[in-house]
C-alpha positions as a printed NumPy array, in Angstrom:
array([[ 15.57 ,  21.86 ,  28.485],
       [ 13.947,  21.972,  25.141],
       [ 11.238,  19.816,  24.404],
       [ 11.12 ,  17.232,  21.92 ],
       [  9.954,  17.999,  18.605],
       [  6.344,  16.869,  18.329],
       [  5.646,  14.774,  14.727],
       [  1.909,  13.944,  14.058],
       [  1.792,  11.21 ,  11.646],
       [ -1.611,  10.201,  10.037],
       [ -2.241,   6.94 ,   8.043],
       [ -5.311,   5.35 ,   7.361],
       [ -4.213,   2.077,   5.447],
       [ -1.643,  -0.751,   5.794],
       [  0.77 ,   0.817,   3.141],
       [  0.505,   4.08 ,   4.818],
       [  0.999,   2.608,   8.32 ],
       [  4.215,   0.756,   7.016],
       [  5.446,   4.289,   5.295],
       [  4.794,   5.995,   8.473],
       [  6.684,   3.518,  10.681],
       [  9.509,   3.815,   8.446],
       [  9.488,   7.569,   8.807],
       [  9.2  ,   7.558,  12.338],
       [ 12.467,   5.205,  12.572],
       [ 14.291,   7.669,  10.365],
       [ 13.503,  10.462,  12.509],
       [ 14.336,   8.673,  15.895],
       [ 17.719,   7.753,  14.11 ],
       [ 18.411,  11.591,  13.507],
       [ 17.116,  12.977,  16.996],
       [ 16.707,  10.163,  19.499],
       [ 14.962,  11.292,  22.421],
       [ 14.456,  14.679,  20.807],
       [ 11.27 ,  13.485,  19.075],
       [  7.993,  12.299,  19.832],
       [  4.979,  11.209,  17.822],
       [  1.168,  11.297,  17.999],
       [ -1.226,  10.56 ,  15.396],
       [ -3.206,   7.845,  13.744],
       [ -1.776,   4.588,  12.377],
       [ -1.793,   0.856,  12.545],
       [  0.312,  -1.884,  14.405],
       [  3.703,  -0.848,  12.926],
       [  3.244,   2.767,  13.852],
       [  2.165,   1.834,  17.265],
       [  5.329,  -0.114,  17.504],
       [  7.347,   3.396,  16.526],
       [  5.272,   5.168,  19.364],
       [  2.223,   6.48 ,  17.374],
       [ -0.713,   5.426,  19.785],
       [ -3.647,   5.765,  17.115],
       [ -6.819,   6.673,  18.901],
       [ -8.763,   4.285,  16.845],
       [ -8.337,   1.175,  14.592],
       [ -7.715,   2.495,  11.053],
       [ -9.526,  -0.333,   9.601],
       [-12.583,   1.71 ,  10.517],
       [-11.548,   4.37 ,   7.883],
       [ -9.832,   2.211,   5.119],
       [-12.566,   2.765,   2.454],
       [-12.487,   2.471,  -1.267],
       [-15.084,   3.479,  -3.47 ],
       [-17.643,   6.185,  -4.111],
       [-20.739,   4.481,  -2.562],
       [-18.712,   3.005,   0.246],
       [-17.466,   6.546,   1.039],
       [-20.897,   7.989,   0.953],
       [-22.389,   5.332,   3.229],
       [-19.193,   5.608,   5.752],
       [-19.05 ,   9.583,   5.553],
       [-20.524,  10.057,   8.954],
       [-18.037,   7.627,  10.467],
       [-14.996,   9.224,   8.514],
       [-15.939,  12.605,   9.954],
       [-16.005,  11.422,  13.411],
       [-12.679,  10.054,  12.845],
       [-11.691,  13.206,  11.369],
       [-12.849,  15.053,  14.494],
       [-10.934,  12.484,  16.828],
       [ -7.872,  13.175,  14.819],
       [ -8.1  ,  16.826,  15.01 ],
       [ -9.031,  16.409,  18.912],
       [ -5.79 ,  14.826,  19.191],
       [ -3.956,  17.5  ,  17.618],
       [ -5.637,  20.275,  19.74 ],
       [ -4.604,  18.232,  22.684],
       [ -0.97 ,  17.451,  21.74 ],
       [ -0.029,  20.489,  19.881],
       [  2.3  ,  19.032,  17.217],
       [  5.139,  20.739,  15.541],
       [  4.402,  19.458,  12.295],
       [  1.894,  17.057,  10.54 ],
       [  2.685,  14.533,   8.105],
       [ -0.514,  13.072,   6.323],
       [  0.299,   9.722,   4.61 ],
       [ -1.784,   8.714,   1.366],
       [ -5.403,   8.153,   1.792],
       [ -6.711,  10.917,  -0.236],
       [-10.289,  11.575,   1.154],
       [ -9.417,  10.997,   4.876],
       [ -6.229,  13.099,   5.19 ],
       [ -7.721,  15.949,   3.001],
       [-10.362,  16.403,   5.616],
       [ -7.97 ,  16.138,   8.455],
       [ -5.745,  18.908,   6.664],
       [ -8.62 ,  21.161,   6.683],
       [ -9.314,  20.603,  10.484],
       [ -5.434,  21.149,  11.353],
       [ -5.323,  24.31 ,   9.286],
       [ -8.432,  25.768,  11.097],
       [ -6.745,  24.7  ,  14.477],
       [ -3.472,  26.16 ,  13.887],
       [ -3.056,  28.186,  10.539],
       [  0.998,  28.166,  11.155],
       [  1.167,  24.132,  11.482],
       [  3.748,  23.06 ,   8.52 ],
       [  1.232,  20.332,   6.59 ],
       [  3.031,  17.878,   4.664],
       [  1.432,  15.208,   2.298],
       [  3.206,  12.127,   1.983],
       [  2.333,  10.54 ,  -1.191],
       [  0.161,  12.442,  -3.625],
       [ -2.947,  11.485,  -5.637],
       [ -1.99 ,   9.904,  -8.972],
       [ -3.008,  12.859, -10.866],
       [ -1.156,  11.686, -14.114],
       [ -3.717,   8.735, -14.222],
       [ -6.691,  10.567, -13.36 ],
       [ -8.485,  13.678, -12.2  ],
       [ -5.513,  16.177, -12.788],
       [ -7.699,  18.968, -11.053],
       [ -6.414,  17.395,  -7.638],
       [ -3.173,  18.763,  -7.994],
       [ -4.707,  22.131,  -7.514],
       [ -6.89 ,  21.093,  -4.819],
       [ -3.908,  19.562,  -2.682],
       [ -1.712,  22.829,  -3.174],
       [ -4.479,  24.652,  -1.597],
       [ -4.717,  22.486,   1.512],
       [ -0.979,  21.703,   2.475],
       [  2.336,  23.041,   2.198],
       [  4.445,  20.526,   0.752],
       [  4.182,  17.208,  -0.977],
       [  6.714,  14.249,  -0.564],
       [  6.269,  11.905,  -3.645],
       [  7.141,   8.562,  -4.205],
       [  7.393,   9.091,  -8.144],
       [  9.903,  11.107,  -9.771],
       [  7.263,  11.969, -12.395],
       [  4.831,  13.745, -10.066],
       [  6.589,  16.836,  -9.363],
       [  5.634,  18.819, -12.686],
       [  2.083,  18.177, -12.198],
       [  1.959,  19.632,  -8.475],
       [  4.703,  22.479,  -8.993],
       [  2.484,  23.667, -12.094],
       [ -0.205,  24.219,  -9.469],
       [  2.004,  25.991,  -6.842],
       [  2.935,  23.121,  -4.453],
       [  6.537,  22.405,  -3.385],
       [  7.395,  18.932,  -4.182],
       [ 10.465,  16.908,  -2.845],
       [ 10.815,  13.373,  -4.525],
       [ 11.716,  10.826,  -1.781],
       [ 11.444,   7.68 ,  -3.458],
       [  9.21 ,   4.577,  -2.988],
       [  9.801,   2.129,  -0.023],
       [  8.525,  -0.742,  -1.465],
       [ 11.649,  -0.498,  -4.074],
       [ 13.948,  -0.785,  -1.125],
       [ 12.825,  -3.65 ,   0.689],
       [ 15.623,  -5.816,   1.781],
       [ 14.781,  -9.573,   0.935],
       [ 18.429, -10.699,   1.914],
       [ 17.078, -12.292,   4.853],
       [ 14.075, -13.911,   3.418],
       [ 14.295, -17.714,   3.678],
       [ 11.815, -19.608,   1.5  ],
       [ 12.91 , -22.805,   2.778],
       [ 12.3  , -21.879,   6.282],
       [  8.681, -21.084,   5.289],
       [  8.176, -24.58 ,   3.807],
       [  9.454, -26.267,   6.862],
       [  7.081, -24.344,   9.184],
       [  4.239, -25.092,   6.999],
       [  5.251, -28.687,   6.162],
       [  5.439, -27.949,   2.444],
       [  7.511, -30.271,   0.425],
       [ 10.809, -28.547,  -1.125],
       [  9.589, -29.057,  -4.597],
       [  5.987, -28.504,  -4.395],
       [  4.666, -25.707,  -6.438],
       [  3.533, -22.64 ,  -4.392],
       [  0.533, -20.238,  -5.176],
       [  0.903, -17.036,  -3.151],
       [ -2.529, -15.336,  -2.871],
       [ -2.408, -11.551,  -1.714],
       [ -6.014, -10.497,  -1.438],
       [ -5.402,  -6.718,  -0.32 ],
       [ -5.584,  -5.083,   2.95 ],
       [ -9.068,  -3.098,   2.687],
       [-12.089,  -4.778,   3.995],
       [-13.799,  -3.958,   0.77 ],
       [-10.992,  -5.649,  -1.341],
       [-11.505,  -8.665,   1.128],
       [-15.232,  -8.728,   0.148],
       [-14.96 ,  -8.091,  -3.64 ],
       [-11.533,  -9.669,  -4.59 ],
       [-11.041, -12.459,  -2.436],
       [-14.155, -14.622,  -3.774],
       [-12.878, -14.392,  -7.314],
       [ -9.21 , -15.528,  -5.923],
       [-11.254, -18.304,  -4.404],
       [-12.844, -19.33 ,  -7.216],
       [ -9.39 , -19.488,  -9.158],
       [ -7.747, -21.203,  -6.171],
       [-10.685, -23.889,  -6.317],
       [-10.052, -24.432, -10.404],
       [ -6.309, -24.494,  -9.883],
       [ -6.241, -26.981,  -6.937],
       [ -8.614, -29.402,  -8.759],
       [ -6.102, -29.701, -11.55 ],
       [ -2.988, -29.52 ,  -9.293],
       [ -3.303, -31.375,  -5.879],
       [  0.14 , -30.795,  -5.092],
       [ -0.243, -27.132,  -5.36 ],
       [  0.362, -25.298,  -1.983],
       [ -1.813, -22.039,  -1.419],
       [ -0.356, -19.452,   0.97 ],
       [ -2.35 , -16.135,   2.133],
       [ -0.416, -13.599,   3.685],
       [ -3.039, -11.619,   5.861],
       [ -2.547,  -7.85 ,   6.39 ],
       [ -3.069,  -6.814,   9.991],
       [ -6.078,  -4.643,   9.122],
       [ -7.977,  -7.556,   7.472],
       [ -6.53 , -10.58 ,   9.219],
       [ -9.492, -11.882,  11.054],
       [-11.667, -11.254,   7.907],
       [ -9.418, -13.35 ,   5.953],
       [ -8.804, -16.115,   8.229],
       [-12.711, -16.201,   8.838],
       [-13.299, -16.793,   4.949],
       [-10.472, -18.895,   4.369],
       [-11.617, -21.062,   7.118],
       [-14.665, -22.199,   4.953],
       [-12.79 , -23.083,   1.867],
       [-13.33 , -26.649,   0.59 ],
       [ -9.4  , -27.114,  -0.149],
       [ -6.56 , -26.016,   2.173],
       [ -4.92 , -22.821,   1.951],
       [ -2.356, -21.527,   4.5  ],
       [ -2.947, -18.087,   6.226],
       [  0.147, -16.374,   7.483],
       [  0.756, -13.07 ,   9.297],
       [  3.736, -10.956,   9.768],
       [  6.656,  -9.445,   7.648],
       [  8.922, -12.299,   8.143],
       [  6.696, -14.852,   6.982],
       [  5.207, -12.752,   4.059],
       [  8.751, -11.897,   2.603],
       [  9.665, -15.691,   3.015],
       [  6.313, -16.498,   1.28 ],
       [  7.286, -13.945,  -1.579],
       [ 10.542, -15.56 ,  -2.323],
       [  9.217, -18.964,  -2.243],
       [  6.287, -18.35 ,  -4.539],
       [  6.102, -20.232,  -7.633],
       [  3.421, -17.578,  -8.997],
       [  1.477, -15.032,  -7.13 ],
       [ -2.306, -13.927,  -7.657],
       [ -2.289, -10.466,  -6.195],
       [ -4.877,  -7.495,  -5.591],
       [ -3.752,  -4.141,  -7.198],
       [ -1.697,  -2.277,  -4.755],
       [  1.899,  -1.495,  -3.324],
       [  2.267,  -5.369,  -3.027],
       [  2.684,  -5.697,  -6.639],
       [  6.122,  -4.1  ,  -6.205],
       [  7.045,  -6.228,  -3.448],
       [  6.379,  -9.367,  -5.433],
       [  8.357,  -7.817,  -8.468],
       [ 11.425,  -7.115,  -6.177],
       [ 10.995, -10.492,  -4.57 ],
       [ 11.159, -12.1  ,  -8.147],
       [  7.696, -13.499,  -8.148],
       [  5.544, -13.602, -11.528],
       [  2.294, -12.394, -10.95 ],
       [ -1.278, -12.145, -12.137],
       [ -3.093,  -9.247, -11.096],
       [ -6.866,  -8.792, -10.118],
       [ -9.083,  -5.924,  -8.863],
       [-12.746,  -5.294,  -8.408],
       [-14.423,  -1.846,  -7.406],
       [-18.087,  -1.009,  -6.496],
       [-20.109,  -1.031,  -9.761],
       [-20.896,   2.535,  -9.354],
       [-17.273,   3.547,  -8.634],
       [-15.994,   1.656, -11.704],
       [-18.647,   3.113, -14.147],
       [-17.411,   6.789, -13.006],
       [-13.936,   6.049, -12.821],
       [-13.401,   4.335, -16.094],
       [-14.44 ,   7.411, -17.83 ],
       [-11.816,   9.586, -15.767],
       [ -8.784,   7.254, -15.933],
       [ -5.985,   8.588, -18.427],
       [ -4.053,   5.208, -18.434],
       [ -5.202,   1.638, -19.29 ],
       [ -2.685,   0.199, -16.599],
       [ -3.487,  -0.036, -12.812],
       [ -0.209,  -1.745, -11.711],
       [  2.667,   0.8  , -11.196],
       [  5.344,  -1.105, -13.108],
       [  3.21 ,  -1.764, -15.855],
       [  2.79 ,   1.908, -15.926],
       [  6.317,   2.699, -15.931],
       [  6.891,   0.192, -18.623],
       [  3.898,   1.008, -20.808],
       [  3.156,  -2.454, -21.388],
       [  1.009,  -5.528, -19.519],
       [  3.973,  -6.941, -17.925],
       [  1.791,  -8.71 , -15.416],
       [ -1.618,  -9.279, -16.703],
       [ -4.442,  -7.143, -15.053],
       [ -8.074,  -8.434, -14.501],
       [-10.417,  -5.751, -13.715],
       [-14.085,  -5.615, -12.531],
       [-15.898,  -8.362, -14.346],
       [-12.757,  -9.674, -15.913],
       [-11.72 , -10.46 , -12.483],
       [-13.266, -14.054, -12.163],
       [-12.175, -17.288, -11.182],
       [-11.816, -18.959, -14.638],
       [ -9.969, -15.98 , -16.133],
       [ -7.406, -15.705, -13.219],
       [ -6.862, -19.549, -13.001],
       [ -6.209, -19.8  , -16.881],
       [ -3.432, -16.887, -16.547],
       [ -2.053, -18.325, -13.196],
       [ -1.752, -21.817, -14.792],
       [ -0.207, -20.544, -17.94 ],
       [  2.796, -19.422, -15.435],
       [  2.784, -22.409, -13.346],
       [  3.365, -24.865, -16.316],
       [  5.905, -22.705, -18.133],
       [  9.168, -21.914, -16.288],
       [ 10.696, -19.958, -19.279],
       [  7.121, -18.025, -19.179],
       [  7.728, -17.2  , -15.556],
       [ 11.545, -16.303, -16.015],
       [ 10.659, -13.817, -18.901],
       [  7.959, -12.065, -16.983],
       [ 10.23 , -11.78 , -13.741],
       [ 12.953, -10.562, -16.029],
       [ 10.679,  -7.638, -17.38 ],
       [  9.565,  -6.781, -14.026],
       [ 12.873,  -6.042, -12.896],
       [ 13.682,  -3.743, -15.822],
       [ 10.502,  -1.835, -15.193],
       [ 11.642,  -1.59 , -11.557],
       [ 14.967,  -0.152, -12.502],
       [ 13.321,   2.492, -14.305],
       [ 11.296,   3.403, -11.188],
       [ 14.508,   3.74 ,  -9.292],
       [ 15.025,   0.244,  -7.638],
       [ 18.011,   0.132,  -5.226],
       [ 17.962,   3.99 ,  -4.834],
       [ 18.602,   5.944,  -1.477],
       [ 16.364,   4.777,   1.311],
       [ 13.116,   6.974,   0.957],
       [ 12.504,   7.337,   4.571],
       [ 15.838,   8.634,   5.27 ],
       [ 14.717,  11.331,   2.364],
       [ 11.519,  11.887,   3.933],
       [ 12.953,  12.569,   7.224],
       [ 15.524,  14.948,   5.892],
       [ 12.515,  16.93 ,   3.898],
       [ 10.363,  16.703,   7.242],
       [ 13.373,  18.429,   9.306],
       [ 14.12 ,  20.92 ,   6.496],
       [ 10.575,  22.002,   6.508],
       [ 10.369,  22.353,  10.279],
       [ 13.673,  24.196,  10.433],
       [ 12.321,  26.747,   7.699],
       [  9.432,  27.351,   9.823],
       [ 11.174,  27.748,  12.856]])
């Protein structure tokens, strides 16, 4: 009897956990019992059979100083991941996002088995900063699955084969989302305005971004006592979010799980979001948003000299315009955020205009295209077949 194909999936952040789980489901649809999974991931990947040897919140690091301080821990987790591969002997490894961690894992896996196909799923944004990373990645892995159509030329020029699979965040089905269900569950009146606060999925984002978001919420609630605040908490930071919000002087509803999150996105009057994949999800749901972000001061000082684009939100990059306002670093403060959110809460026409512009940018990015997970599964099986 032929043994099942063993696929190693490695993700270190919440967005990667979502992407890895979707890829696992797509592979299972094709192979059924003919595939098994090993690797590193979060709750969503665990539900698909990927038993992670450690909690990925331990390695969800952003920032140069934070990375240096966490380096010993990161390297221990790299060693744990390599030990898992040595024990399970996968037929292919798919390394999802998380540049620093997955690059180190790639090095270890290559030493363990020079013939193991290494696939990077989501490349670094070399069109925005540090284009030299394309050459670095080409030396580490065999193939790149990219979520942006404009990625390919940068990596192919460095000699790395690329397959464009699309962005799963552009294919989320909101048809089952029910904003009224959420209002009933939380006891929110049908006409009450809702501010959706999305503070990020990394511990560092909760530490840096959430305080500014809290300040904005307090200012907004002071002027708008009927404003309801909902905070979907990512699994990687749920405990930290709940602990911090419990100390707020004004009430906010913390919710968990994808169903509640998607209901909230459809219910939102306006969203206040940390930059990341969630901005695409909000745009798909038709939520006008204000975006904020903070890095460590040293990291920001260095990165601002390297960034080639004035935008950080993907649909702003696609449109080459600030469709959603971006408040970065010192500009990400309570008064500035509250003023931008208030302008949208108070003007339905302004909200509608922003939503229309967001939709247009999403169309340019490939909204409604084929399921990226299916395309990624096809690519993985093709690469394995070519090696077989």
